[in-house]
N, C-alpha and C positions, 0 to 999 in steps of 0.2 A: 843123759846128756852133759858132757866137758864142759861144749860153751856159754852155757847156763850155771855154770858155779861160779859162784865168785866170792874169793877168799877175803873173810872179813876178820880184825881181829876181835877178840872175844869181846874185849867191853863193846864192839858195836853189832854182838848175835844178842837174840834174844829166843831164850829155853823155856819152853809151855810145862812143867810139870802133868799139867792136868787133861790134856792133847792137846790137838793141834791148833798154831798159831794161825789168825786170820793171816791173807796173805800179805799184806800189805806192811809186815812187819821182818824183817833181817833175821829168819829161821839159823836156828842149826837142822844141819839134816839130816833126817828120819830114820839114818842107818845109827846115829850117832844115838838119836834122842830113842832109840828102841835097846840100846844097850846099857839104858841108864835107868835100875830099877831099884836101886839101894841107895841108902841116902850115902856110906861114903863113897859113891862115884857122884853124886850130887853136890856133895860139901866139897868134893874137887873143882867141881868144873866153875863152881861158886868161886872157890879159891883162884884162879882161872881167870878171873873176871869176867865170863858167862851171867848175862843176867835172867832172871826166873820171874817169868811175866807175871805167872798168875801172883806173885806173892805182895805181899801190901807192901813189903820195904823197897821194892822197886818203883813204888806212887808216883813222888816227885820226876824220877826219872822219865817215868809213860807221860807225865802230864807236859813234859819238855820236849820230847820226842813226838806223840802224837801228829801238834803241829808241824810241825819241820816235816814229815811225811804227808799229812795233806798241800804245804803249802810245795811242794817239791811233786803234785802232783802222782803220787803213788796210790790212792785211795781210788779204787774205781767205784763207779755210781752203784755196783751188785755188792759191794763191801761198805757199803756204807751204814748199814746196822751194826753189822759189828764192830766198824768204829766207833758210832757214839756208843754203844754196850759197854768197849775198853776205857772210851776216855769220862763216863759217867762213873763207872768203879773205881779210876786212880782219883776221882775226887772223895769219892767215900771212905776209900783207904787213907787218902792225906787226912779226913776229917780226927780221922782214927787218930792217926799220930801226927801234930800239925808240925814236930820235928822236921818231917820228913820234906817240909817244904821249898823246891826246887832252883827259885828264882833270888839273886843277890837284890838287900835293902835296895838297891838302887835303881836293880834294873823294871821297867814295867812291863808284866808276863804276860807272853803270846799265849793267847786262850785260845780255844775253839768254840762260836756263837754259831745261831743258826740266826741265819738275814733271809728274805727274801724266798723263806724256802730248802737255799740251801745252806751247807755245813761252811765256812768261811772260818778266817783267821782276824782275830782284834788283840791289838793293845789293847792293855786298860789301862788308864790312865792318859789317852791320846785326848783330852777333851768331850769324848764321847762316852758317857752312861751306860754299861753294861748292864743289862738287866739280868734278874738270876729266878729263875724259877723256883717261886716258894707258896703253891700252893696246887691244887690239887684239880683245880678247872682246865679240865683239858680243853672246850670249846675256845678259852683266851688264851691258852698256851699255842693252840693251832693255829689262833690270828693272828698272835706279838711273832709268831713263825715267821708268817707271809711277809711283813712289814722289814724296813729296812733298818728298823732297830734292832742294836745284835742284844740275842740274848743268849746266855753261856749256856752249854751245852754238861747239862747238869740233873741231879733227879729231883725231883719240886720235895721233895718229905726232906731232901738236907737242904735245901735252899736256903733257912734260916740260917741255920749252920754255918755254909759256906759263905753269905751274906757277914755276916761277923766275924770269921776271918777274913776275909777283906778288906772291910772298911776297917777293920783294927791293922790292918798295913796300912791305910790311909789311901785305899784304892776306888776311884771312884764305883761303885756299884751299887744299884738300883733294885731291891725284891718287887717282885713282877705285880704282890699284893695292894705295892703304892702305886701302882698304873690303873687306870680305871681308861676301859675301851668300850667305846658306842659304837653300834656298826648301824651305821642307815641304808635306807634300801629306797629303790621306788617302789607304788604298791601299783 
């Protein structure tokens, strides 16, 4: 339907070489994606400015754009799992290639955290310590995610490395392994 089509300049579009994109990402039309079956065509599209969602070289741009999409209300609840997966994967790729760091040195990174059970946006360095999951205790993660304390949306297996990357840039984060969680209840 032509009413649903919106022109996007190549730098605002994403292409997934590995399959369908999540609905919250501005995609290239399906008809165009089916034509792209060879490396030369893919290279021409990249030269035109189209970013390849699945490729690690775009992890910095993904880390910047996903919070913007969440903040704009473009991530429906039923797409939350896919959104979280893509965001965690972008952190993993950034650890593998730290030169892709997307924020300026004087810029507080806008990141996706979990707070009160929901994905939220948080600026790191705004007087609030962002927790970084760095241990495999799923019960602790579940409890922390329900609090108002922002917990970075990242894989715990890479949490120590992410904490190191952020603290090296003088950003206030705290690994969850340094947080004590106690649960009290009535008998």
